[in-house]
C-alpha positions in Angstrom: -10.9 -53.7 16.3 -10.6 -51.1 19.1 -11.7 -52.2 22.5 -13.3 -50.0 25.1 -10.7 -48.9 27.7 -11.9 -48.1 31.2 -11.3 -44.4 32.3 -8.6 -43.8 34.8 -7.2 -40.8 36.6 -5.9 -37.8 34.6 -2.6 -37.9 36.4 0.1 -40.6 36.2 1.5 -42.3 39.3 4.0 -39.5 39.8 1.3 -36.9 39.4 3.5 -34.8 37.1 1.9 -35.2 33.7 -1.6 -35.2 32.3 -2.5 -38.6 31.0 -4.7 -38.4 27.9 -5.0 -42.0 26.9 -3.6 -45.4 26.0 -2.0 -46.7 22.7 -4.2 -49.3 21.0 -3.6 -51.8 18.2 -5.1 -51.1 14.8 -4.5 -52.4 11.3 -2.1 -49.6 10.7 -0.2 -49.6 13.9 1.3 -48.7 16.2 4.2 -48.2 13.9 7.1 -45.7 13.5 4.9 -43.6 11.4 1.4 -43.8 13.1 0.1 -44.2 16.6 -3.5 -44.4 17.6 -4.7 -44.0 21.2 -8.0 -44.1 23.0 -8.6 -40.8 24.9 -9.4 -41.7 28.5 -9.2 -38.3 30.1 -9.4 -34.6 29.2 -9.6 -33.5 25.6 -7.4 -34.3 22.6 -7.5 -31.8 19.9 -6.4 -31.9 16.3 -2.9 -30.2 16.2 -2.1 -30.9 19.8 1.3 -32.5 20.7 1.5 -35.6 22.9 4.3 -37.7 24.3 4.9 -41.2 25.4 7.7 -43.2 27.0 9.8 -45.0 24.5 12.8 -47.3 24.6 15.1 -44.6 23.2 13.7 -41.6 25.2 10.5 -39.7 24.9 8.5 -40.0 21.7 6.8 -36.7 20.6 3.8 -37.0 18.3 1.3 -34.6 16.8 -2.4 -35.4 16.7 -3.6 -35.2 13.1 -7.1 -36.3 13.7 -9.6 -37.1 16.4 -12.4 -39.6 15.8 -15.4 -40.0 18.0 -16.9 -43.5 17.8 -19.5 -45.7 19.4 -20.1 -49.4 18.6 -23.9 -49.1 19.0 -23.9 -46.7 16.0 -21.5 -48.5 13.7 -24.2 -50.1 11.5 -26.5 -47.6 9.8 -29.2 -50.2 9.1 -29.4 -51.1 12.8 -29.6 -47.4 13.8 -32.4 -46.8 11.2 -34.4 -49.9 12.3 -34.3 -49.2 16.1 -34.3 -45.4 15.8 -35.0 -43.5 19.0 -35.4 -46.7 21.0 -31.7 -47.4 20.8 -30.6 -44.8 23.3 -33.4 -45.7 25.7 -32.9 -49.4 25.7 -29.1 -49.7 25.6 -26.2 -48.0 27.5 -25.0 -46.2 24.4 -23.3 -43.4 26.3 -21.0 -45.8 28.0 -19.6 -47.0 24.7 -18.8 -43.6 23.2 -15.1 -42.8 23.1 -12.5 -40.7 21.2 -9.7 -42.2 19.1 -6.7 -39.9 18.6 -4.6 -40.5 15.4 -1.1 -39.2 15.9 2.0 -38.9 13.8 5.4 -39.6 15.5 7.7 -36.6 14.9 10.8 -37.8 16.7 12.4 -39.0 19.9 13.6 -36.5 22.5 16.5 -37.2 24.8 19.6 -35.5 26.3 23.2 -36.7 26.3 25.4 -36.8 29.3 26.3 -33.1 28.8 22.6 -32.1 28.9 22.5 -31.3 25.1 19.1 -32.0 23.4 19.2 -34.7 20.8 16.2 -35.3 18.4 16.3 -38.6 16.6 13.9 -40.2 14.0 11.4 -42.8 15.2 12.5 -46.2 13.9 10.6 -48.6 16.2 6.9 -48.7 17.3 5.8 -48.1 20.8 3.9 -51.0 22.5 0.1 -51.1 22.7 -1.0 -50.1 26.2 1.6 -47.4 26.5 0.3 -44.3 28.3 -0.1 -41.1 26.2 0.5 -37.8 27.9 -0.1 -34.2 26.8 3.4 -33.0 25.8 5.2 -31.1 28.5 5.6 -27.5 27.5 9.3 -27.1 28.5 10.2 -30.4 26.7 8.2 -29.4 23.7 10.0 -26.0 23.5 13.4 -27.8 23.5 12.1 -30.5 21.0 11.0 -27.9 18.5 14.2 -26.0 18.8 12.9 -22.7 20.1 15.3 -20.2 21.5 15.0 -17.9 24.6 16.8 -15.2 22.5 14.8 -16.0 19.4 12.2 -14.0 17.5 8.8 -14.1 19.4 6.3 -14.6 16.7 3.3 -16.0 18.5 2.0 -18.9 20.7 1.1 -22.5 20.1 -2.5 -23.5 20.4 -3.3 -26.0 23.2 0.2 -25.4 24.7 1.7 -22.7 26.8 4.7 -22.5 24.4 6.0 -19.3 22.8 7.0 -19.7 19.1 10.5 -18.1 19.2 12.7 -19.5 16.5 16.4 -18.7 16.4 17.3 -15.7 14.1 19.8 -17.6 11.9 17.6 -20.7 11.6 14.6 -18.6 10.5 16.3 -16.2 8.1 19.8 -17.2 7.0 18.5 -19.7 4.5 15.6 -17.4 3.5 11.9 -17.3 4.5 8.7 -17.6 2.4 5.5 -16.1 3.9 2.5 -17.5 1.9 -1.2 -17.0 2.3 -4.3 -15.9 0.5 -5.3 -12.2 0.7 -6.6 -11.1 4.1 -5.2 -14.2 6.0 -2.6 -12.1 7.9 0.6 -12.0 5.9 1.2 -8.3 6.5 0.5 -8.6 10.3 3.0 -11.5 10.5 5.6 -9.6 8.5 5.1 -6.5 10.7 5.5 -8.6 13.8 8.8 -10.1 12.4 10.1 -6.7 11.6 9.3 -5.5 15.1 11.3 -8.4 16.5 14.3 -7.6 14.4 14.2 -3.9 15.3 13.9 -4.8 19.0 17.0 -6.9 19.2 20.0 -5.6 21.3 23.5 -5.4 19.9 24.7 -8.3 22.0 22.0 -10.5 20.5 23.0 -9.7 17.0 21.3 -7.1 14.8 20.7 -7.1 11.1 19.6 -4.4 8.7 16.0 -4.6 7.4 15.0 -3.4 4.0 11.4 -3.7 2.7 10.2 -3.3 -0.8 6.7 -1.9 0.0 4.3 -2.3 -2.9 1.2 -0.7 -1.3 2.7 1.6 1.4 1.7 -0.8 4.1 4.9 -0.4 6.1 5.4 3.3 6.0 3.6 3.5 9.3 6.9 2.3 11.0 8.4 5.7 10.1 5.5 7.8 11.5 5.8 9.1 15.1 3.2 7.3 17.3 0.4 9.4 18.8 -1.4 6.6 20.6 0.9 5.4 23.4 -0.5 1.9 23.3 1.7 1.3 20.2 5.5 1.0 20.2 7.3 3.9 18.3 9.8 2.6 15.8 10.1 5.9 13.8 13.6 6.6 15.2 14.8 3.3 13.7 13.0 3.7 10.4 13.8 5.5 7.1 11.1 5.9 4.4 12.3 6.2 0.8 9.8 7.5 -1.7 10.6 5.3 -4.7 9.1 7.8 -7.1 11.9 10.1 -6.3 14.7 7.6 -6.5 17.5 8.3 -9.0 20.1 5.9 -10.2 23.5 7.2 -11.4 24.1 6.5 -15.0 27.7 5.6 -14.1 26.3 2.6 -12.1 25.0 0.9 -15.3 27.7 -1.8 -15.4 27.5 -4.8 -17.6 25.9 -7.1 -15.0 23.1 -4.5 -14.3 22.7 -3.7 -18.0 22.1 -7.4 -18.8 19.3 -7.4 -16.2 17.4 -4.2 -17.3 18.1 -4.5 -21.0 17.6 -8.1 -21.9 16.4 -7.3 -25.5 19.9 -6.0 -26.4 22.2 -8.6 -27.9 25.4 -9.5 -26.1 27.6 -7.5 -28.5 25.2 -4.5 -28.2 25.4 -4.6 -24.4 29.2 -5.0 -24.6 29.4 -1.9 -26.9 27.1 0.1 -24.5 29.1 -1.1 -21.5 32.4 0.0 -23.1 31.0 3.5 -23.7 29.8 3.8 -20.1 33.2 2.5 -18.9 34.9 5.2 -21.0 32.7 7.9 -19.5 33.2 6.6 -16.0 37.0 6.7 -16.4 36.7 10.3 -17.6 34.5 11.1 -14.6 37.1 9.7 -12.2 39.8 11.9 -13.9 37.8 15.0 -13.0 35.3 15.5 -15.9 32.4 15.0 -13.5 29.3 12.7 -13.5 27.3 12.1 -16.6 23.7 11.2 -17.4 21.8 9.3 -20.1 21.9 12.2 -22.5 25.8 12.2 -22.3 25.7 8.5 -23.1 23.5 9.1 -26.2 25.9 11.8 -27.4 28.8 9.5 -27.0 27.0 6.7 -28.9 26.3 9.2 -31.8 30.0 10.2 -31.9 31.3 6.6 -31.8 32.3 4.5 -34.7 29.6 1.9 -34.1 27.7 0.7 -37.1 24.4 2.5 -37.8 22.2 -0.4 -36.9 23.9 -1.0 -33.5 24.0 2.7 -32.7 20.3 3.1 -33.6 19.3 0.2 -31.4 21.3 1.4 -28.4 20.0 5.0 -28.8 16.4 3.7 -28.9 17.0 1.6 -25.8 18.6 4.4 -23.8 15.7 6.6 -24.9 13.3 4.1 -23.3 15.3 4.4 -20.0 15.1 8.2 -20.2 11.3 8.0 -20.4 11.2 6.3 -17.0 12.7 9.4 -15.3 14.8 7.2 -13.1 18.4 7.8 -14.1 20.5 10.8 -13.3 24.1 11.9 -12.7 24.2 10.7 -9.1 22.5 8.2 -6.9 19.6 9.5 -4.7 19.7 8.0 -2.1 22.9 6.2 -1.9 22.2 2.5 -1.3 25.1 2.2 1.2 23.5 4.9 3.4 20.3 2.9 3.7 21.7 -0.2 5.3 22.4 0.0 9.0 22.3 -2.7 11.7 19.1 -2.7 13.7 17.4 -0.2 11.4 14.6 -0.5 8.9 14.5 1.1 5.4 11.1 1.1 3.7 11.3 1.6 -0.1 7.8 2.8 -0.8 6.8 1.8 -4.4 3.1 2.7 -4.0 3.5 5.9 -5.9 4.8 4.2 -9.1 2.5 2.9 -11.7 5.0 1.6 -14.3 5.7 -2.1 -13.5 9.0 -1.9 -15.4 10.2 1.0 -13.3 9.3 -0.9 -10.1 11.2 -3.9 -11.5 14.3 -1.8 -12.2 14.3 -0.2 -8.8 14.0 -3.6 -7.1 16.7 -5.1 -9.3 19.1 -2.2 -8.7 18.7 -2.1 -4.9 18.9 -5.9 -4.7 21.9 -6.0 -7.0 23.8 -3.3 -5.0 22.9 -4.7 -1.6 24.0 -8.2 -2.5 27.3 -7.3 -4.0 28.0 -4.7 -1.2 27.4 -7.5 1.3 29.7 -9.9 -0.5 32.5 -7.3 -0.1 31.3 -6.6 3.5 30.7 -3.0 2.9 27.3 -3.3 4.5 26.1 -5.2 7.5 24.1 -8.5 7.2 20.6 -7.7 6.1 17.2 -9.2 5.6 15.4 -8.1 2.4 11.5 -8.3 2.5 9.7 -8.5 -0.8 6.0 -7.9 -0.9 3.9 -9.3 -3.8 6.9 -11.4 -4.7 5.1 -13.3 -7.5 5.2 -10.0 -9.5 9.0 -9.9 -9.3 10.0 -13.6 -9.4 7.3 -15.2 -11.5 7.4 -18.9 -12.5 6.8 -18.6 -16.3 7.7 -15.1 -17.4 10.5 -13.9 -19.7 13.4 -11.8 -18.4 12.1 -8.7 -20.2 9.0 -8.7 -18.0 10.8 -10.0 -14.8 13.9 -7.8 -14.6 14.5 -8.4 -10.9 14.1 -12.2 -11.1 17.7 -13.0 -11.9 19.3 -11.1 -8.9 16.6 -12.3 -6.5 17.3 -15.9 -7.6 21.0 -15.3 -7.0 20.3 -14.0 -3.5 18.1 -17.1 -2.8 20.9 -19.4 -4.0 24.0 -17.8 -2.6 22.8 -15.2 0.0 23.1 -17.5 3.0 26.9 -17.6 2.5 27.2 -13.9 2.9 24.5 -12.9 5.4 22.1 -11.7 2.7 18.7 -13.0 3.7 15.5 -12.9 1.6 11.9 -12.9 2.9 9.4 -13.3 0.1 5.7 -12.6 0.8 3.1 -13.7 -1.7 -0.6 -14.5 -2.0 -0.2 -16.4 -5.2 2.4 -19.2 -4.5 1.5 -20.9 -7.7 3.0 -18.0 -9.7 6.2 -17.9 -7.7 9.5 -19.1 -9.3 9.9 -22.7 -8.1 13.7 -22.4 -7.8 13.5 -19.3 -5.5 10.8 -20.9 -3.4 12.7 -24.1 -3.0 15.7 -22.1 -1.7 13.5 -20.6 1.0 14.3 -23.3 3.6 11.7 -22.0 6.1 8.0 -21.4 5.3 5.3 -19.6 7.2 2.0 -20.6 5.7 -1.2 -18.9 6.7 -4.6 -19.8 5.3 -4.5 -21.1 1.7 -7.5 -22.8 0.0 -6.5 -22.9 -3.6 -5.4 -26.5 -4.4 -3.0 -25.4 -7.1 -1.2 -23.1 -4.7 -1.0 -25.9 -2.1 0.4 -28.3 -4.7 3.0 -25.8 -5.8 4.1 -25.3 -2.2 4.2 -29.0 -1.6 6.5 -29.5 -4.6 8.9 -26.8 -3.3 9.0 -27.7 0.4 10.3 -31.1 1.6 9.1 -30.4 5.1 5.4 -30.1 4.2 3.7 -33.5 4.7 0.2 -34.3 3.6 -1.3 -34.1 7.1 0.1 -30.6 7.6 -1.1 -29.6 4.1 -4.6 -30.8 4.9 -4.7 -28.5 8.0 -3.6 -25.4 6.1 -6.9 -24.8 4.3 -8.8 -24.9 7.6 -6.7 -22.2 9.3 -8.4 -19.1 10.5 -7.1 -15.5 10.0 -3.9 -15.0 12.0 -3.2 -18.7 12.4 0.0 -20.1 10.7 2.1 -23.1 10.1 5.9 -22.8 10.6 8.0 -25.5 9.0 11.4 -26.0 7.6 14.9 -25.1 8.8 13.7 -22.9 11.7 11.8 -25.6 13.6 12.3 -29.3 14.2 8.8 -30.3 13.3 5.9 -28.5 11.5 4.2 -26.3 14.1 0.9 -24.5 14.0 0.6 -21.3 16.0 -1.3 -18.1 16.5 0.6 -15.0 15.2 1.0 -12.5 18.0 -0.6 -9.0 17.8 1.5 -6.3 16.3 3.1 -3.8 18.6 3.6 -1.0 16.0 0.7 1.2 14.9 -1.4 -0.2 12.1 -1.0 0.8 8.5 -3.1 3.8 7.4 -4.4 1.4 4.6 -5.9 -1.0 7.2 -9.6 -0.1 7.3 -12.8 -1.9 6.4 -15.1 -1.2 3.5 -17.6 0.4 5.8 -14.9 2.7 7.2 -13.8 3.6 3.6 -17.4 4.4 2.7 -17.9 6.6 5.8 -14.6 8.5 5.1 -15.6 9.2 1.5 -19.1 10.4 2.6 -17.4 12.7 5.2 -15.1 14.1 2.5 -18.0 14.8 0.2 -19.9 16.6 2.9 -16.9 18.7 3.7 -16.4 19.6 0.0 -20.1 20.6 -0.3 -19.8 22.8 2.9 -16.8 24.5 1.4 -18.6 25.1 -1.9 -21.6 26.6 0.0 -19.4 28.8 2.0 -17.6 30.0 -1.2 -20.9 30.8 -2.9 
């Protein structure tokens, strides 16, 4: 049973910290996993961080719930019987109080050299211990934020900038998950801005974005409104509909990705023919295309069935209008430290063509990074569930294999993956599990939440319960990048907004204006 605690001053004896309340005994605690406290002063909010003195240092907790209670209103039958007379005859207001339910996150202390140490809580605090609002500077150190980190937003209820370290956030990959309209693209744009704004001495990475809807092409457009930061000098836009892949680049590994229907012997025969043509090209014959490959297949001594199958498969590749004699552009020219390359896929309808382009660029980037021919890079993939789906065969998810490989091995080579999706349930579990940091914005679908929970060890039930109540632009950061799950407000973007960002009303007005303009032109012509 919780007793009424008399209110005291909001400052402790030293006057340095804001006292919120006092730890009380309940059936569940205090324990190493739960601490309840009566709120004596100020306001305690769900999601706020608090601290209390502890035998091993300073215990940091997060408030997971706040309950307002009053002993006069505990029994519904009594309240119904007395009704309005209750408040008039009894001092009910004096017995109303708040109970904060907090989860211990760890113990903060520093060693003799001043280095921050965060340890698990293994022993409960004592009832009667004072609970303080967490000190902002201590909270910054406890969560592991970095003065040189990426400034992504601010914490609610605390004057703390969410600035995770670059390596901790991206080296072991990042997943950005939310339902449509919750702010994924704004967060991704803010992260890209931070990466492009870094100085050489801070460490710069190359940034490549597979842009499905053309949302990031605005980075490459000169800014007219001076309230936005101009990133056009650091950005290159690649129109994916004009991309060409050299036929000579169809090595065995890439062929196995884009032509999964061919049998292993058939792929081997095709690879041998391409290798023969590549050798001739190096000797001075010149580059070749798919038509040359078909001619070589017809002149080879392959059996009729194998030759027929290979010719039909190569013909399907020809229909994509994607392969040529030389690469355009060269993948190696796209990757530069501190610069952004946006591969705009919005003009392509064919899903297979998109898959092959993503697979090719990802394949070349990863293997070029392994051999250190390109700088460390961060690869952003929008609508990731279309490219690394959970239950889809290789013939319909051509890029899945190489993206999985980057997720598993990329951290060893400086090849980082950022997957962005509004349908976490359809994401490949293996790839998602290898994203050691998650940024989760509002998600309400219980199947999506369950899928994330199965893939992320850092997502506890209390944090998951809060995700569905987030507002647009609010996010949860958890995993490798931060020492405890942290809710924050995503900062406003500094770059100009995408030309696709407009409301339904604005779209209707633009259409009406275009119709009026067309009618005026017709009248003038007549």
